[in-house]
ZAVEX-750193 format. One record per atom (N, C-alpha, C): residue number from 1; residue in one letter; atom name; x, z, y. Coordinates in nm, 3 decimals. Example, Ala and Ser with C-alpha at 12.3 -4.5 7.8 and 13.67 -1.06 7.14 Angstrom:
BEGIN
PT   n res atom       x       z       y
PT   1   A    N   1.319   0.780  -0.569
PT   1   A   CA   1.230   0.780  -0.450
PT   1   A    C   1.320   0.780  -0.330
PT   2   S    N   1.285   0.708  -0.225
PT   2   S   CA   1.367   0.714  -0.106
PT   2   S    C   1.290   0.787   0.003
***
This chain:
BEGIN
PT   n res atom       x       z       y
PT   1   M    N   2.665   1.544  -5.840
PT   1   M   CA   2.614   1.678  -5.832
PT   1   M    C   2.526   1.701  -5.954
PT   2   T    N   2.544   1.814  -6.015
PT   2   T   CA   2.470   1.843  -6.137
PT   2   T    C   2.330   1.895  -6.101
PT   3   P    N   2.238   1.880  -6.195
PT   3   P   CA   2.102   1.928  -6.168
PT   3   P    C   2.097   2.079  -6.140
PT   4   R    N   2.186   2.154  -6.206
PT   4   R   CA   2.189   2.299  -6.185
PT   4   R    C   2.229   2.330  -6.041
PT   5   R    N   2.330   2.262  -5.990
PT   5   R   CA   2.375   2.284  -5.852
PT   5   R    C   2.266   2.240  -5.753
PT   6   L    N   2.196   2.136  -5.785
PT   6   L   CA   2.088   2.088  -5.699
PT   6   L    C   1.976   2.192  -5.690
PT   7   I    N   1.942   2.253  -5.801
PT   7   I   CA   1.838   2.356  -5.804
PT   7   I    C   1.884   2.478  -5.724
PT   8   V    N   2.008   2.522  -5.744
PT   8   V   CA   2.062   2.637  -5.671
PT   8   V    C   2.064   2.606  -5.521
PT   9   L    N   2.108   2.489  -5.483
PT   9   L   CA   2.111   2.450  -5.343
PT   9   L    C   1.970   2.447  -5.283
PT  10   T    N   1.873   2.399  -5.361
PT  10   T   CA   1.735   2.396  -5.314
PT  10   T    C   1.684   2.539  -5.290
PT  11   Y    N   1.715   2.629  -5.384
PT  11   Y   CA   1.674   2.769  -5.368
PT  11   Y    C   1.740   2.833  -5.246
PT  12   V    N   1.865   2.805  -5.225
PT  12   V   CA   1.937   2.861  -5.110
PT  12   V    C   1.876   2.810  -4.980
PT  13   V    N   1.847   2.680  -4.974
PT  13   V   CA   1.787   2.623  -4.854
PT  13   V    C   1.649   2.683  -4.830
PT  14   L    N   1.569   2.692  -4.937
PT  14   L   CA   1.436   2.752  -4.924
PT  14   L    C   1.444   2.898  -4.880
PT  15   L    N   1.540   2.972  -4.935
PT  15   L   CA   1.559   3.112  -4.899
PT  15   L    C   1.599   3.124  -4.751
PT  16   C    N   1.685   3.037  -4.704
PT  16   C   CA   1.726   3.039  -4.563
PT  16   C    C   1.608   3.005  -4.472
PT  17   V    N   1.529   2.905  -4.511
PT  17   V   CA   1.412   2.867  -4.431
PT  17   V    C   1.312   2.982  -4.428
PT  18   F    N   1.285   3.042  -4.543
PT  18   F   CA   1.191   3.155  -4.549
PT  18   F    C   1.245   3.273  -4.469
PT  19   G    N   1.374   3.301  -4.480
PT  19   G   CA   1.435   3.410  -4.404
PT  19   G    C   1.427   3.386  -4.254
PT  20   G    N   1.450   3.264  -4.211
PT  20   G   CA   1.438   3.231  -4.069
PT  20   G    C   1.296   3.246  -4.020
PT  21   W    N   1.200   3.199  -4.100
PT  21   W   CA   1.059   3.213  -4.063
PT  21   W    C   1.020   3.360  -4.056
PT  22   A    N   1.061   3.439  -4.156
PT  22   A   CA   1.027   3.581  -4.158
PT  22   A    C   1.092   3.653  -4.038
PT  23   G    N   1.215   3.617  -4.005
PT  23   G   CA   1.281   3.677  -3.889
PT  23   G    C   1.209   3.644  -3.760
PT  24   A    N   1.164   3.520  -3.746
PT  24   A   CA   1.091   3.480  -3.626
PT  24   A    C   0.958   3.555  -3.616
PT  25   M    N   0.890   3.570  -3.727
PT  25   M   CA   0.764   3.644  -3.728
PT  25   M    C   0.787   3.791  -3.693
PT  26   F    N   0.895   3.848  -3.745
PT  26   F   CA   0.928   3.987  -3.715
PT  26   F    C   0.955   4.004  -3.566
PT  27   L    N   1.032   3.915  -3.508
PT  27   L   CA   1.062   3.926  -3.365
PT  27   L    C   0.936   3.911  -3.279
PT  28   E    N   0.849   3.821  -3.318
PT  28   E   CA   0.723   3.805  -3.245
PT  28   E    C   0.636   3.930  -3.256
PT  29   A    N   0.627   3.986  -3.376
PT  29   A   CA   0.549   4.109  -3.396
PT  29   A    C   0.611   4.225  -3.319
PT  30   R    N   0.742   4.232  -3.316
PT  30   R   CA   0.809   4.340  -3.241
PT  30   R    C   0.782   4.327  -3.092
PT  31   G    N   0.782   4.205  -3.041
PT  31   G   CA   0.750   4.182  -2.900
PT  31   G    C   0.608   4.227  -2.866
PT  32   E    N   0.514   4.192  -2.953
PT  32   E   CA   0.375   4.235  -2.932
PT  32   E    C   0.364   4.387  -2.939
PT  33   Y    N   0.436   4.448  -3.032
PT  33   Y   CA   0.434   4.594  -3.045
PT  33   Y    C   0.486   4.660  -2.918
PT  34   L    N   0.598   4.610  -2.865
PT  34   L   CA   0.655   4.669  -2.744
PT  34   L    C   0.560   4.650  -2.625
PT  35   Q    N   0.495   4.536  -2.618
PT  35   Q   CA   0.400   4.512  -2.510
PT  35   Q    C   0.281   4.609  -2.521
PT  36   L    N   0.232   4.630  -2.642
PT  36   L   CA   0.121   4.722  -2.661
PT  36   L    C   0.162   4.866  -2.630
PT  37   R    N   0.287   4.901  -2.658
PT  37   R   CA   0.335   5.035  -2.622
PT  37   R    C   0.335   5.053  -2.470
PT  38   Q    N   0.372   4.949  -2.396
PT  38   Q   CA   0.370   4.957  -2.250
PT  38   Q    C   0.227   4.970  -2.198
PT  39   V    N   0.135   4.896  -2.258
PT  39   V   CA  -0.005   4.905  -2.218
PT  39   V    C  -0.058   5.045  -2.247
PT  40   Q    N  -0.021   5.099  -2.362
PT  40   Q   CA  -0.064   5.233  -2.398
PT  40   Q    C  -0.008   5.336  -2.301
PT  41   A    N   0.118   5.325  -2.265
PT  41   A   CA   0.180   5.420  -2.172
PT  41   A    C   0.111   5.412  -2.035
PT  42   A    N   0.080   5.291  -1.990
PT  42   A   CA   0.010   5.276  -1.862
PT  42   A    C  -0.130   5.337  -1.869
PT  43   G    N  -0.198   5.317  -1.980
PT  43   G   CA  -0.330   5.376  -1.998
PT  43   G    C  -0.326   5.528  -2.002
PT  44   E    N  -0.225   5.583  -2.068
PT  44   E   CA  -0.211   5.728  -2.072
PT  44   E    C  -0.179   5.784  -1.934
PT  45   A    N  -0.101   5.713  -1.856
PT  45   A   CA  -0.070   5.757  -1.719
PT  45   A    C  -0.196   5.755  -1.633
PT  46   R    N  -0.277   5.648  -1.647
PT  46   R   CA  -0.403   5.642  -1.571
PT  46   R    C  -0.497   5.753  -1.614
PT  47   L    N  -0.501   5.782  -1.744
PT  47   L   CA  -0.586   5.889  -1.794
PT  47   L    C  -0.542   6.024  -1.739
PT  48   A    N  -0.413   6.050  -1.738
PT  48   A   CA  -0.363   6.177  -1.685
PT  48   A    C  -0.396   6.190  -1.536
PT  49   A    N  -0.382   6.081  -1.461
PT  49   A   CA  -0.416   6.086  -1.318
PT  49   A    C  -0.566   6.111  -1.299
PT  50   A    N  -0.648   6.047  -1.381
PT  50   A   CA  -0.793   6.066  -1.370
PT  50   A    C  -0.832   6.209  -1.408
PT  51   E    N  -0.767   6.264  -1.510
PT  51   E   CA  -0.797   6.402  -1.548
PT  51   E    C  -0.756   6.500  -1.438
PT  52   A    N  -0.642   6.476  -1.374
PT  52   A   CA  -0.598   6.563  -1.265
PT  52   A    C  -0.696   6.553  -1.147
PT  53   R    N  -0.738   6.431  -1.114
PT  53   R   CA  -0.834   6.412  -1.005
PT  53   R    C  -0.967   6.480  -1.039
PT  54   F    N  -1.009   6.472  -1.166
PT  54   F   CA  -1.132   6.536  -1.209
PT  54   F    C  -1.124   6.688  -1.193
PT  55   K    N  -1.009   6.746  -1.230
PT  55   K   CA  -0.993   6.891  -1.216
PT  55   K    C  -0.997   6.933  -1.070
PT  56   E    N  -0.934   6.853  -0.983
PT  56   E   CA  -0.938   6.883  -0.839
PT  56   E    C  -1.081   6.876  -0.787
PT  57   Q    N  -1.157   6.775  -0.830
PT  57   Q   CA  -1.295   6.762  -0.786
PT  57   Q    C  -1.382   6.874  -0.841
PT  58   E    N  -1.351   6.917  -0.963
PT  58   E   CA  -1.425   7.028  -1.022
PT  58   E    C  -1.403   7.157  -0.942
PT  59   I    N  -1.278   7.182  -0.902
PT  59   I   CA  -1.246   7.300  -0.821
PT  59   I    C  -1.315   7.290  -0.686
PT  60   F    N  -1.312   7.171  -0.624
PT  60   F   CA  -1.377   7.149  -0.495
PT  60   F    C  -1.527   7.177  -0.506
PT  61   L    N  -1.591   7.125  -0.611
PT  61   L   CA  -1.734   7.145  -0.631
PT  61   L    C  -1.766   7.293  -0.653
PT  62   K    N  -1.683   7.362  -0.731
PT  62   K   CA  -1.705   7.504  -0.755
PT  62   K    C  -1.696   7.582  -0.625
PT  63   R    N  -1.598   7.546  -0.539
PT  63   R   CA  -1.586   7.614  -0.409
PT  63   R    C  -1.707   7.584  -0.321
PT  64   L    N  -1.756   7.460  -0.325
PT  64   L   CA  -1.875   7.427  -0.245
PT  64   L    C  -1.996   7.508  -0.289
PT  65   R    N  -2.008   7.528  -0.418
PT  65   R   CA  -2.124   7.602  -0.470
PT  65   R    C  -2.115   7.752  -0.444
PT  66   N    N  -1.993   7.808  -0.445
PT  66   N   CA  -1.978   7.954  -0.443
PT  66   N    C  -1.926   8.011  -0.312
PT  67   D    N  -1.869   7.930  -0.225
PT  67   D   CA  -1.809   7.980  -0.101
PT  67   D    C  -1.882   7.921   0.018
PT  68   P    N  -1.973   7.999   0.081
PT  68   P   CA  -2.050   7.945   0.193
PT  68   P    C  -1.964   7.908   0.313
PT  69   D    N  -1.857   7.981   0.337
PT  69   D   CA  -1.769   7.947   0.450
PT  69   D    C  -1.701   7.811   0.426
PT  70   F    N  -1.657   7.788   0.305
PT  70   F   CA  -1.595   7.659   0.272
PT  70   F    C  -1.698   7.547   0.284
PT  71   A    N  -1.820   7.571   0.235
PT  71   A   CA  -1.926   7.470   0.244
PT  71   A    C  -1.954   7.437   0.391
PT  72   E    N  -1.960   7.539   0.475
PT  72   E   CA  -1.983   7.516   0.618
PT  72   E    C  -1.869   7.434   0.679
PT  73   H    N  -1.746   7.467   0.642
PT  73   H   CA  -1.630   7.395   0.693
PT  73   H    C  -1.636   7.247   0.654
PT  74   V    N  -1.671   7.221   0.530
PT  74   V   CA  -1.678   7.082   0.483
PT  74   V    C  -1.790   7.008   0.553
PT  75   I    N  -1.904   7.072   0.568
PT  75   I   CA  -2.018   7.008   0.636
PT  75   I    C  -1.984   6.977   0.781
PT  76   R    N  -1.920   7.072   0.848
PT  76   R   CA  -1.884   7.049   0.989
PT  76   R    C  -1.780   6.937   1.001
PT  77   Q    N  -1.682   6.938   0.912
PT  77   Q   CA  -1.573   6.841   0.923
PT  77   Q    C  -1.616   6.701   0.882
PT  78   Q    N  -1.682   6.689   0.769
PT  78   Q   CA  -1.711   6.556   0.715
PT  78   Q    C  -1.840   6.496   0.769
PT  79   L    N  -1.938   6.580   0.798
PT  79   L   CA  -2.065   6.527   0.845
PT  79   L    C  -2.081   6.539   0.996
PT  80   G    N  -1.994   6.615   1.061
PT  80   G   CA  -2.000   6.627   1.206
PT  80   G    C  -2.112   6.715   1.255
PT  81   Y    N  -2.160   6.807   1.172
PT  81   Y   CA  -2.267   6.897   1.214
PT  81   Y    C  -2.210   7.010   1.298
PT  82   G    N  -2.295   7.072   1.376
PT  82   G   CA  -2.255   7.187   1.456
PT  82   G    C  -2.361   7.296   1.446
PT  83   R    N  -2.328   7.413   1.494
PT  83   R   CA  -2.424   7.524   1.497
PT  83   R    C  -2.517   7.506   1.617
PT  84   K    N  -2.620   7.587   1.621
PT  84   K   CA  -2.713   7.583   1.733
PT  84   K    C  -2.638   7.621   1.859
PT  85   G    N  -2.656   7.544   1.960
PT  85   G   CA  -2.593   7.572   2.088
PT  85   G    C  -2.457   7.507   2.104
PT  86   E    N  -2.403   7.450   1.998
PT  86   E   CA  -2.274   7.381   2.007
PT  86   E    C  -2.296   7.235   2.042
PT  87   V    N  -2.200   7.178   2.111
PT  87   V   CA  -2.204   7.035   2.141
PT  87   V    C  -2.095   6.969   2.058
PT  88   V    N  -2.133   6.872   1.979
PT  88   V   CA  -2.038   6.800   1.895
PT  88   V    C  -2.001   6.670   1.965
PT  89   I    N  -1.873   6.651   1.989
PT  89   I   CA  -1.824   6.530   2.055
PT  89   I    C  -1.747   6.449   1.951
PT  90   R    N  -1.788   6.324   1.935
PT  90   R   CA  -1.723   6.238   1.835
PT  90   R    C  -1.643   6.133   1.908
PT  91   F    N  -1.523   6.108   1.860
PT  91   F   CA  -1.435   6.008   1.917
PT  91   F    C  -1.423   5.892   1.820
PT  92   D    N  -1.408   5.773   1.873
PT  92   D   CA  -1.389   5.655   1.792
PT  92   D    C  -1.247   5.656   1.736
PT  93   P    N  -1.230   5.658   1.602
PT  93   P   CA  -1.094   5.665   1.545
PT  93   P    C  -1.018   5.533   1.555
PT  94   G    N  -1.080   5.431   1.616
PT  94   G   CA  -1.014   5.301   1.627
PT  94   G    C  -0.905   5.296   1.733
PT  95   F    N  -0.893   5.399   1.816
PT  95   F   CA  -0.792   5.396   1.922
PT  95   F    C  -0.661   5.445   1.875
***
């Protein structure tokens, strides 16, 4: 084998090794990228759900502040209060 062929063969082998290494690094980086995209999509979905819940709570709070009938309904239902002269009967929800 001539020295010229040996040098060319060495370059080809080195190029193949470098190409394989670069391909492996690319695949690893692509996997990490796809995983981060999934994490981002999940985070955006949680954010959208939290924003929707916040808007619902904002509307609920506005109604509590501005609508006395609604406020009375919520107080009676959630706190179990009654008007003067009313008897409030509470049942155990465990049955």
